[in-house]
The first five atom37 places (N, CA, C, CB, O) and aatype in JSON, in Angstrom:
{
  "aatype": [20, 20, 20, 20, 20, 20, 20, 20, 20, 20, 20, 20, 20, 20, 20, 20, 20, 20, 20, 20, 20, 20, 20, 20, 20, 20, 20, 20, 20, 20, 20, 20, 20, 20, 20, 20, 20, 20, 20, 20, 20, 20, 20, 20, 20, 20, 20, 20, 20, 20, 20, 20, 20, 20, 20, 20, 20, 20, 20, 20, 20, 20, 20, 20, 20, 20, 20, 20, 20, 20, 20, 20, 20, 20, 20, 20, 20, 20, 20, 20, 20, 20, 20, 20, 20, 20, 20, 20, 20, 20, 20, 20, 20, 20, 20, 20, 20],
  "atom_mask": [
    [1, 1, 1, 1, 1],
    [1, 1, 1, 1, 1],
    [1, 1, 1, 1, 1],
    [1, 1, 1, 1, 1],
    [1, 1, 1, 1, 1],
    [1, 1, 1, 1, 1],
    [1, 1, 1, 1, 1],
    [1, 1, 1, 1, 1],
    [1, 1, 1, 1, 1],
    [1, 1, 1, 1, 1],
    [1, 1, 1, 1, 1],
    [1, 1, 1, 1, 1],
    [1, 1, 1, 1, 1],
    [1, 1, 1, 1, 1],
    [1, 1, 1, 1, 1],
    [1, 1, 1, 1, 1],
    [1, 1, 1, 1, 1],
    [1, 1, 1, 1, 1],
    [1, 1, 1, 1, 1],
    [1, 1, 1, 1, 1],
    [1, 1, 1, 1, 1],
    [1, 1, 1, 1, 1],
    [1, 1, 1, 1, 1],
    [1, 1, 1, 1, 1],
    [1, 1, 1, 1, 1],
    [1, 1, 1, 1, 1],
    [1, 1, 1, 1, 1],
    [1, 1, 1, 1, 1],
    [1, 1, 1, 1, 1],
    [1, 1, 1, 1, 1],
    [1, 1, 1, 1, 1],
    [1, 1, 1, 1, 1],
    [1, 1, 1, 1, 1],
    [1, 1, 1, 1, 1],
    [1, 1, 1, 1, 1],
    [1, 1, 1, 1, 1],
    [1, 1, 1, 1, 1],
    [1, 1, 1, 1, 1],
    [1, 1, 1, 1, 1],
    [1, 1, 1, 1, 1],
    [1, 1, 1, 1, 1],
    [1, 1, 1, 1, 1],
    [1, 1, 1, 1, 1],
    [1, 1, 1, 1, 1],
    [1, 1, 1, 1, 1],
    [1, 1, 1, 1, 1],
    [1, 1, 1, 1, 1],
    [1, 1, 1, 1, 1],
    [1, 1, 1, 1, 1],
    [1, 1, 1, 1, 1],
    [1, 1, 1, 1, 1],
    [1, 1, 1, 1, 1],
    [1, 1, 1, 1, 1],
    [1, 1, 1, 1, 1],
    [1, 1, 1, 1, 1],
    [1, 1, 1, 1, 1],
    [1, 1, 1, 1, 1],
    [1, 1, 1, 1, 1],
    [1, 1, 1, 1, 1],
    [1, 1, 1, 1, 1],
    [1, 1, 1, 1, 1],
    [1, 1, 1, 1, 1],
    [1, 1, 1, 1, 1],
    [1, 1, 1, 1, 1],
    [1, 1, 1, 1, 1],
    [1, 1, 1, 1, 1],
    [1, 1, 1, 1, 1],
    [1, 1, 1, 1, 1],
    [1, 1, 1, 1, 1],
    [1, 1, 1, 1, 1],
    [1, 1, 1, 1, 1],
    [1, 1, 1, 1, 1],
    [1, 1, 1, 1, 1],
    [1, 1, 1, 1, 1],
    [1, 1, 1, 1, 1],
    [1, 1, 1, 1, 1],
    [1, 1, 1, 1, 1],
    [1, 1, 1, 1, 1],
    [1, 1, 1, 1, 1],
    [1, 1, 1, 1, 1],
    [1, 1, 1, 1, 1],
    [1, 1, 1, 1, 1],
    [1, 1, 1, 1, 1],
    [1, 1, 1, 1, 1],
    [1, 1, 1, 1, 1],
    [1, 1, 1, 1, 1],
    [1, 1, 1, 1, 1],
    [1, 1, 1, 1, 1],
    [1, 1, 1, 1, 1],
    [1, 1, 1, 1, 1],
    [1, 1, 1, 1, 1],
    [1, 1, 1, 1, 1],
    [1, 1, 1, 1, 1],
    [1, 1, 1, 1, 1],
    [1, 1, 1, 1, 1],
    [1, 1, 1, 1, 1],
    [1, 1, 1, 1, 1]
  ],
  "atom_positions": [
    [[-16.0, 57.0, 30.32], [-15.84, 56.31, 28.64], [-17.42, 56.44, 27.96], [-15.29, 54.22, 28.67], [-18.47, 56.34, 28.58]],
    [[-17.32, 56.59, 27.09], [-18.93, 56.77, 26.51], [-19.53, 55.86, 26.27], [-19.19, 57.4, 25.39], [-18.92, 54.86, 26.66]],
    [[-20.73, 55.54, 25.66], [-21.42, 54.41, 25.53], [-20.3, 53.72, 23.99], [-23.39, 54.84, 25.28], [-20.04, 52.51, 23.93]],
    [[-19.86, 54.59, 23.07], [-19.18, 53.56, 21.97], [-17.71, 53.19, 22.57], [-18.99, 54.35, 20.29], [-16.95, 52.4, 22.0]],
    [[-17.51, 53.63, 23.39], [-15.61, 52.5, 23.75], [-16.26, 51.68, 24.53], [-13.83, 53.31, 24.87], [-15.71, 50.58, 24.54]],
    [[-17.64, 51.77, 25.51], [-18.13, 50.16, 25.76], [-18.43, 49.14, 25.12], [-18.99, 50.02, 26.24], [-18.2, 47.95, 25.35]],
    [[-19.02, 49.68, 24.23], [-19.67, 48.77, 23.06], [-18.36, 47.96, 22.19], [-20.66, 49.92, 21.88], [-18.34, 46.74, 22.01]],
    [[-17.34, 48.88, 21.71], [-16.34, 48.57, 21.37], [-15.4, 46.87, 22.07], [-15.8, 49.92, 21.63], [-15.16, 45.76, 21.61]],
    [[-15.08, 47.76, 23.72], [-14.96, 47.12, 24.17], [-15.63, 45.93, 24.5], [-14.72, 47.59, 24.57], [-15.01, 45.06, 25.11]],
    [[-16.82, 45.77, 24.19], [-17.76, 44.28, 24.54], [-16.81, 43.68, 23.57], [-19.76, 44.1, 24.12], [-15.86, 42.9, 23.67]],
    [[-17.5, 44.39, 22.41], [-17.55, 43.66, 21.05], [-15.99, 42.98, 20.87], [-17.97, 44.87, 19.68], [-15.81, 42.04, 20.1]],
    [[-14.82, 43.6, 21.73], [-13.58, 42.77, 21.47], [-13.73, 41.65, 22.03], [-12.36, 43.3, 21.91], [-13.31, 40.59, 21.57]],
    [[-14.64, 41.85, 23.57], [-14.03, 40.38, 24.9], [-15.29, 39.2, 23.7], [-14.95, 40.73, 27.8], [-15.04, 37.99, 23.67]],
    [[-16.14, 39.59, 23.1], [-16.83, 38.8, 22.07], [-16.54, 38.15, 21.02], [-17.47, 39.29, 21.67], [-17.05, 37.08, 20.69]],
    [[-15.45, 38.97, 20.22], [-14.4, 38.55, 19.59], [-12.99, 37.45, 19.96], [-14.06, 39.66, 19.36], [-12.37, 36.56, 19.38]],
    [[-12.96, 38.12, 21.24], [-11.7, 36.95, 22.22], [-12.65, 35.78, 22.46], [-10.98, 37.63, 24.14], [-12.22, 34.73, 21.98]],
    [[-13.61, 35.71, 22.96], [-14.63, 34.29, 23.16], [-15.01, 33.77, 21.97], [-16.05, 34.5, 23.94], [-15.3, 32.58, 21.92]],
    [[-15.05, 34.38, 21.1], [-15.31, 33.67, 19.56], [-14.1, 32.66, 19.24], [-15.35, 34.95, 18.2], [-14.16, 31.44, 19.09]],
    [[-12.54, 33.85, 19.15], [-11.36, 33.17, 18.55], [-11.34, 31.97, 19.55], [-9.89, 34.13, 18.48], [-11.13, 30.88, 19.01]],
    [[-11.49, 31.97, 20.76], [-10.76, 30.88, 21.74], [-11.64, 29.92, 21.45], [-10.61, 31.15, 23.42], [-11.07, 28.83, 21.43]],
    [[-13.47, 29.8, 21.06], [-14.2, 29.37, 20.92], [-13.78, 28.28, 19.69], [-15.07, 30.28, 20.94], [-13.97, 27.06, 19.68]],
    [[-13.24, 28.99, 18.82], [-12.99, 28.6, 17.46], [-11.34, 27.66, 17.31], [-13.04, 30.18, 16.54], [-10.91, 26.93, 16.41]],
    [[-10.81, 28.05, 18.45], [-9.62, 27.29, 18.83], [-9.87, 26.14, 19.39], [-8.81, 27.93, 19.66], [-9.23, 25.17, 18.99]],
    [[-10.62, 26.02, 20.19], [-11.04, 25.32, 20.8], [-11.63, 23.55, 19.83], [-11.98, 26.33, 21.47], [-11.24, 22.39, 19.68]],
    [[-12.87, 24.55, 19.4], [-12.89, 23.4, 18.25], [-12.37, 22.87, 16.9], [-13.74, 23.41, 17.98], [-12.93, 22.05, 16.17]],
    [[-10.86, 23.67, 16.66], [-10.0, 23.38, 16.15], [-9.44, 22.3, 16.51], [-9.44, 24.15, 16.11], [-9.32, 21.36, 15.73]],
    [[-9.0, 22.25, 17.81], [-8.15, 21.7, 18.51], [-8.53, 19.87, 18.73], [-8.13, 22.65, 19.81], [-7.87, 18.83, 18.79]],
    [[-10.4, 20.35, 18.83], [-10.74, 18.96, 19.19], [-11.4, 18.63, 17.55], [-11.97, 18.8, 20.74], [-11.6, 17.42, 17.45]],
    [[-11.71, 19.23, 16.54], [-11.66, 18.42, 15.49], [-10.03, 17.49, 15.02], [-12.15, 19.44, 14.4], [-9.93, 16.39, 14.49]],
    [[-8.85, 18.5, 15.5], [-7.6, 17.6, 14.98], [-7.54, 16.72, 15.21], [-6.54, 17.76, 15.16], [-6.98, 15.86, 14.52]],
    [[-8.31, 16.47, 16.76], [-7.98, 15.3, 17.67], [-9.28, 14.17, 16.94], [-8.19, 15.79, 19.68], [-9.28, 12.99, 16.61]],
    [[-9.9, 14.84, 16.94], [-10.98, 14.09, 16.58], [-10.31, 13.39, 14.77], [-12.6, 15.33, 16.63], [-10.87, 12.38, 14.34]],
    [[-9.59, 13.8, 14.24], [-9.05, 13.73, 12.81], [-7.99, 12.47, 12.77], [-8.26, 15.25, 12.37], [-7.75, 11.59, 11.95]],
    [[-7.46, 12.83, 14.11], [-6.56, 12.12, 14.61], [-7.06, 10.58, 14.97], [-6.08, 12.87, 15.7], [-6.56, 9.62, 14.4]],
    [[-8.04, 10.46, 15.95], [-8.27, 9.91, 16.34], [-9.13, 8.6, 15.2], [-8.61, 10.66, 17.29], [-9.19, 7.37, 15.3]],
    [[-9.56, 9.36, 14.4], [-10.33, 8.33, 13.1], [-9.71, 7.83, 11.81], [-11.5, 9.07, 12.45], [-10.12, 7.05, 10.94]],
    [[-8.09, 8.83, 12.03], [-6.76, 7.98, 11.21], [-6.37, 6.6, 11.48], [-5.42, 8.63, 11.48], [-6.37, 5.55, 10.84]],
    [[-5.96, 7.09, 12.98], [-5.82, 5.95, 14.14], [-6.72, 4.99, 13.36], [-6.42, 6.35, 15.89], [-6.3, 4.45, 12.34]],
    [[-7.91, 4.79, 13.83], [-9.02, 3.79, 14.16], [-8.93, 3.38, 12.45], [-10.78, 4.54, 14.96], [-8.94, 2.18, 12.18]],
    [[-8.83, 4.62, 11.05], [-8.82, 3.42, 9.88], [-7.75, 2.71, 9.87], [-8.93, 3.85, 8.47], [-7.96, 1.53, 9.59]],
    [[-6.53, 3.02, 10.09], [-5.64, 2.09, 10.34], [-5.58, 1.1, 10.67], [-5.14, 2.25, 10.78], [-4.91, 0.21, 10.15]],
    [[-6.52, 1.0, 12.02], [-6.67, -0.68, 12.8], [-7.52, -1.39, 12.09], [-7.3, -0.8, 14.39], [-7.58, -2.62, 11.96]],
    [[-8.38, -0.3, 11.53], [-9.28, -1.43, 10.77], [-8.65, -2.55, 8.88], [-10.88, -0.19, 10.36], [-8.84, -3.65, 8.35]],
    [[-7.79, -1.11, 8.6], [-7.4, -1.67, 7.41], [-6.01, -2.82, 7.99], [-6.94, -0.27, 6.23], [-5.95, -3.88, 7.36]],
    [[-5.09, -2.66, 8.97], [-4.59, -3.61, 9.17], [-4.92, -4.75, 9.78], [-3.93, -3.32, 9.47], [-4.1, -5.61, 10.1]],
    [[-6.47, -4.83, 10.02], [-7.07, -6.16, 10.52], [-7.74, -6.73, 8.89], [-8.49, -5.85, 12.01], [-7.34, -7.81, 8.46]],
    [[-8.31, -6.27, 8.45], [-8.43, -6.32, 7.1], [-7.56, -7.22, 6.3], [-8.29, -5.12, 6.68], [-7.98, -8.19, 5.67]],
    [[-6.01, -6.77, 6.37], [-5.54, -6.91, 5.84], [-4.78, -9.06, 6.12], [-5.0, -5.52, 5.93], [-4.49, -10.0, 5.38]],
    [[-4.83, -8.76, 7.67], [-4.61, -9.84, 8.43], [-5.82, -10.97, 8.14], [-4.5, -9.35, 9.93], [-5.56, -12.14, 8.4]],
    [[-7.36, -10.57, 7.53], [-8.0, -11.45, 7.5], [-7.62, -11.79, 6.26], [-9.2, -11.29, 7.83], [-7.31, -12.97, 6.1]],
    [[-7.56, -10.98, 5.21], [-7.04, -11.77, 3.77], [-5.79, -11.89, 3.51], [-7.44, -11.19, 2.55], [-5.45, -11.91, 2.32]],
    [[-4.8, -12.01, 4.54], [-3.69, -13.33, 4.59], [-4.2, -14.15, 4.74], [-2.69, -13.53, 5.47], [-4.28, -15.09, 3.94]],
    [[-4.69, -14.08, 5.76], [-5.03, -15.76, 6.52], [-6.12, -16.44, 5.61], [-5.83, -15.68, 8.39], [-6.07, -17.65, 5.45]],
    [[-7.12, -15.69, 5.0], [-8.25, -16.32, 3.86], [-7.39, -16.42, 2.8], [-9.68, -15.36, 3.4], [-8.1, -16.91, 1.92]],
    [[-6.09, -16.23, 2.25], [-5.26, -17.01, 1.05], [-4.48, -17.67, 1.68], [-4.46, -16.24, 0.0], [-3.97, -18.52, 0.96]],
    [[-4.07, -17.71, 2.9], [-3.35, -18.71, 3.7], [-4.35, -20.0, 3.37], [-3.18, -18.25, 5.45], [-4.2, -20.87, 2.52]],
    [[-5.25, -19.84, 4.17], [-6.11, -20.94, 4.35], [-6.72, -21.79, 2.64], [-7.45, -20.19, 5.34], [-6.88, -22.98, 2.36]],
    [[-6.88, -20.82, 2.03], [-7.41, -21.43, 0.64], [-6.09, -22.4, -0.62], [-8.09, -19.8, -0.23], [-6.08, -23.35, -1.4]],
    [[-4.98, -21.1, 0.03], [-3.65, -21.93, -0.26], [-3.86, -23.51, -0.29], [-2.51, -21.6, 0.91], [-4.03, -24.27, -1.24]],
    [[-3.76, -23.89, 1.78], [-3.74, -25.13, 1.72], [-4.85, -25.75, 1.53], [-3.25, -25.54, 2.61], [-4.67, -26.95, 1.75]],
    [[-6.26, -25.45, 1.11], [-7.49, -26.07, 0.52], [-6.94, -26.78, -0.41], [-8.57, -25.17, -0.01], [-6.79, -28.0, -0.37]],
    [[-6.4, -25.56, -1.88], [-5.76, -26.05, -2.95], [-4.82, -27.31, -2.84], [-5.09, -25.0, -3.42], [-4.93, -28.41, -3.38]],
    [[-3.63, -26.73, -1.78], [-3.19, -28.01, -1.91], [-3.51, -29.17, -1.59], [-2.43, -28.05, -1.62], [-3.04, -30.1, -2.25]],
    [[-4.46, -29.47, -0.41], [-4.93, -30.82, -0.02], [-5.31, -31.34, -1.06], [-5.93, -30.94, 0.92], [-4.82, -32.4, -1.44]],
    [[-6.64, -30.44, -2.04], [-6.96, -31.02, -3.38], [-6.57, -31.56, -4.09], [-7.17, -30.62, -3.99], [-7.09, -32.59, -4.51]],
    [[-5.06, -30.87, -4.68], [-4.06, -31.32, -5.33], [-3.61, -32.46, -5.32], [-3.3, -30.78, -5.16], [-3.26, -33.17, -6.27]],
    [[-3.62, -32.75, -3.66], [-2.84, -34.34, -3.23], [-4.18, -35.29, -3.46], [-2.12, -34.49, -1.19], [-4.06, -36.36, -4.05]],
    [[-5.45, -34.85, -2.97], [-6.15, -35.91, -3.43], [-6.51, -36.21, -5.18], [-7.36, -35.73, -2.64], [-6.6, -37.22, -5.89]],
    [[-6.63, -34.83, -5.37], [-6.11, -35.59, -7.02], [-5.22, -36.59, -7.12], [-5.37, -34.64, -8.0], [-5.74, -37.65, -7.47]],
    [[-3.82, -36.64, -6.9], [-2.91, -37.19, -6.99], [-3.57, -38.36, -6.76], [-1.9, -36.78, -6.32], [-3.81, -39.1, -7.72]],
    [[-3.91, -38.67, -5.63], [-3.71, -40.01, -5.0], [-5.1, -40.76, -6.06], [-3.94, -39.98, -2.89], [-4.92, -41.82, -6.65]],
    [[-6.48, -39.96, -6.13], [-7.8, -40.68, -6.42], [-7.31, -41.0, -8.12], [-9.48, -39.52, -6.13], [-7.95, -41.91, -8.65]],
    [[-6.28, -40.36, -8.95], [-5.14, -40.61, -10.13], [-4.36, -41.87, -10.51], [-4.09, -39.78, -9.87], [-4.32, -42.38, -11.63]],
    [[-3.5, -42.49, -8.89], [-3.34, -43.2, -8.91], [-4.04, -44.11, -8.99], [-2.9, -43.12, -8.52], [-4.02, -44.91, -9.93]],
    [[-4.96, -44.18, -7.8], [-6.2, -45.14, -7.27], [-6.74, -45.87, -9.25], [-7.94, -43.71, -6.11], [-6.72, -47.04, -9.63]],
    [[-7.08, -44.83, -9.9], [-7.69, -44.97, -10.37], [-6.93, -45.35, -12.08], [-8.49, -44.03, -9.91], [-7.65, -45.64, -13.04]],
    [[-5.97, -45.3, -12.15], [-4.37, -46.06, -12.9], [-4.41, -47.46, -12.9], [-2.84, -45.74, -12.0], [-4.59, -48.34, -13.73]],
    [[-4.08, -47.36, -11.19], [-4.09, -48.9, -10.86], [-5.49, -49.94, -11.14], [-3.79, -48.93, -9.26], [-5.48, -51.14, -11.39]],
    [[-6.41, -49.21, -11.04], [-7.9, -49.76, -11.23], [-7.92, -50.7, -12.49], [-9.05, -48.47, -11.48], [-8.1, -51.9, -12.69]],
    [[-7.51, -49.1, -13.56], [-7.59, -49.46, -14.6], [-6.75, -50.97, -15.68], [-7.4, -48.3, -14.84], [-7.08, -51.83, -16.5]],
    [[-5.53, -50.47, -14.93], [-4.51, -51.91, -14.59], [-5.03, -52.89, -14.85], [-4.05, -52.26, -13.24], [-5.12, -53.57, -15.88]],
    [[-5.39, -52.98, -13.84], [-6.04, -54.42, -13.23], [-7.01, -55.27, -14.0], [-6.84, -54.14, -11.97], [-7.17, -56.47, -14.23]],
    [[-7.76, -53.78, -14.42], [-9.05, -53.98, -15.36], [-8.76, -54.42, -16.8], [-9.88, -52.62, -15.47], [-9.61, -54.45, -17.69]],
    [[-7.53, -54.73, -16.93], [-7.39, -54.41, -18.27], [-6.62, -56.03, -17.99], [-6.51, -52.74, -18.91], [-7.35, -56.93, -18.39]],
    [[-5.34, -56.51, -17.39], [-4.83, -58.02, -16.89], [-6.14, -58.78, -16.9], [-4.07, -58.08, -15.21], [-6.63, -59.57, -17.71]],
    [[-6.5, -58.34, -15.9], [-7.98, -59.14, -15.87], [-8.8, -59.89, -17.07], [-8.94, -58.14, -15.48], [-9.22, -61.0, -17.37]],
    [[-8.76, -58.39, -17.6], [-9.93, -58.67, -19.15], [-8.75, -59.57, -20.13], [-10.58, -56.61, -20.31], [-9.06, -60.68, -20.56]],
    [[-7.76, -59.13, -20.33], [-6.56, -59.88, -21.04], [-6.77, -61.6, -20.55], [-4.84, -59.11, -20.4], [-7.17, -62.49, -21.3]],
    [[-6.4, -61.77, -19.1], [-6.92, -63.26, -18.69], [-8.05, -63.66, -18.5], [-6.55, -63.69, -17.7], [-8.14, -64.81, -18.07]],
    [[-8.79, -63.2, -18.64], [-10.55, -64.01, -19.47], [-9.92, -64.41, -20.95], [-12.39, -62.42, -19.85], [-9.66, -65.55, -21.35]],
    [[-9.74, -63.04, -21.72], [-9.78, -63.58, -22.91], [-9.06, -64.56, -23.32], [-9.63, -62.86, -23.62], [-9.34, -65.27, -24.29]],
    [[-7.92, -64.68, -22.48], [-6.58, -65.94, -23.02], [-7.3, -67.12, -22.57], [-4.74, -65.89, -22.14], [-7.15, -68.15, -23.22]],
    [[-8.14, -67.1, -21.42], [-8.52, -68.39, -20.74], [-9.46, -68.77, -21.56], [-9.0, -68.35, -19.29], [-9.68, -69.98, -21.66]],
    [[-10.29, -67.74, -22.41], [-11.43, -68.23, -22.94], [-11.08, -68.59, -24.42], [-12.58, -67.23, -22.79], [-11.71, -69.05, -25.37]],
    [[-10.09, -68.28, -24.24], [-9.42, -68.51, -26.41], [-8.89, -69.96, -26.06], [-7.43, -67.05, -27.32], [-8.74, -70.61, -27.1]],
    [[-8.58, -70.65, -24.93], [-7.97, -72.03, -24.86], [-9.38, -73.19, -24.87], [-6.9, -72.14, -23.27], [-9.47, -74.41, -24.72]],
    [[-10.08, -72.39, -25.04], [-11.44, -73.83, -25.04], [-11.93, -74.39, -25.99], [-12.74, -73.59, -24.55], [-12.77, -75.27, -25.81]]
  ]
}
């Protein structure tokens, strides 16, 4: 075997090593991509759950506010009716003298 044959043999070995390294890198990158995809899915699902919980909480708070507003409106209406009746009573008793 002359030096050219040895050089080509060594070159083929080196190319084979580089191909193997590239295959390994490709496999590593694929695994990393799958891992990142799974983590993104997990974060996305977590965010969706948090948003849903926030919407539910906001909905509950709005319902409570509506209930409180209705109670206050009834109380205020009753108070105004009582004031009008009281005022009319004062006028009526005052007009008799």
